[in-house]
TIBA-838062 format. One record per residue (C-alpha): x, y, z. Coordinates in steps of 0.5 Angstrom, whole numbers, plus 500, padded with zeros to 3 digits. Layout:
XYZ/...
This chain:
444500506/451504506/452504513/450496513/455496508/461498512/459495519/460489514/465491512/470492519/467486521/470483515/477486517/478485524/475479526/478472524/473466521/504466509/534464505/527470507/525470500/524461500/519463507/512463507/509471507/505472513/499478512/495481516/490487515/486491521/487497524/492501529/488505534/490512538/490513544/486519542/481513538/482515532/483510527/488508521/488502516/494498517/497492513/503487515/507482511/513478512/517472513/520469519/527465518/529461525/525467530/528472525/521476521/523482516/517484511/513491511/507495513/502500510/500505514/493509511/492505505/488509500/489515505/493522503/499519508/499513506/506510508/510503507/515502513/521496513/520492519/524487523/523483529/522476532/518471534/519467540/516461539/518459546/513465549/509466543/512473543/513477537/516483537/517488531/519495529/518500523/525502521/526505514/520509510/520506502/515511501/510516504/504522501/505525507/509532505/516532507/516538510/513534516/517527517/523530520/517533525/512528526/513521522/514517528/514509528/511503530/515499535/510493537/511487542/505483544/502475545/501471538/499464540/501460534/506464528/504458523/497458524/497465522/491468526/489475528/493478534/493485537/497489543/500495545/505499541/509504542/511510537/518512535/522517532/528517529/528526532/527525539/519528538/513525542/509520538/502516540/501511542/496505542/493498540/494494533/489490532/489486526/486479521/489474517/490477511/487471506/483470511/479476511/480476503/475469503/470472507/471479503/469474497/463471500/460477501/461480495/456473493/452475497/451482495/451480488/445475488/441479493/434482491/433487496/440491492/438494486/443493479/447500479/448498487/452492486/456494480/459499485/459496491/466490491/469489497/474485492/476490488/477495495/482490497/486490491/487497491/490497497/496492495/499498492/500505492/495509488/497516487/491521484/490527481/495533484/497527490/505527490/507520493/515521496/519514494/526513498/531511493/538507497/542509490/542514485/541509479/533507478/529504472/523507472/519502468/510504466/506498462/498497463/496491468/490491466/486491460/488495454/485500452/489506449/490510455/496515453/500520457/505525457/511523462/516528465/522528469/524534472/520538467/522535461/518531457/520524456/514521453/509525448/503523447/504515449/499509449/500506455/502497453/502491456/510491455/514495460/516501457/523501461/526508463/534508466/535515470/540518474/538522481/544527481/540531486/536531493/530528489/528528482/520528480/517525475/509527473/505523468/499527465/493523462/491526456/486521455/481517459/481511453/476506453/474506460/475512465/480513469/486513466/490508470/498506469/502501472/508504474/514501477/521503480/527499481/531501486/538496486/534490490/528495492/522494487/517499489/510498485/504504484/498506480/496512477/489514477/486519473/482523469/483527462/489533463/490530469/497529473/500525478/507525481/512521484/518525488/525520488/528522494/536520494/537518501/
């Protein structure tokens, strides 16, 4: 049954069945396939104005090397060519010491018959390293994210209606919930999210975006206790900080799991015009860390 669900989940993703801020957002979800046959989850979201493209990508969503990068490129409507390149890392879970040596950015150019219809596309990509290191090549295979969402919703309904699946299994299976967790970075026990800031003045906001259930935390900035036994509310708690050195650590420690596990805290980092959204997912006495790296 587990393998059948996995196959169905992959099928939903990879086979089809959005001034810039005022334009429709085009969103795709799928994988990048490396030349060594490894598959890594991949999400694209961008806007298009007069052939110019701006947006972001998410690589290894939910994985230990999850990385968000800005992208820019062009869509040639006459030639039906989409081209874009990742150029700026917003955040990554990869260790900082690995970035200069191993971090490769995607450079893509391929056919896309009709951008407005926002259908699936695929094609080869090249890896580009700012340090001149060798990078892997491979293929991008993505599908319309909205259509994938609709297929996932239908799949969830079929699972819930099935008489062949126990209620216990039904309660644990939700493709819709799985996709929702991939729209933002989730920082778990002992994980560290490196966030690259463009300014020294940053605002950190913490709040509960779901059901308020008395989740309590301690919040530390560079080891200093800033909030003690703080109950997470729906209203945002804003903490302005000034980054006075190369990096600043923000640690969230769960003191309980509230009325329902785990302890979850929505964390936003406002860096000038950039807004990075993440969420912690912790059990009692577990901690997660965000490292703000000033560029």
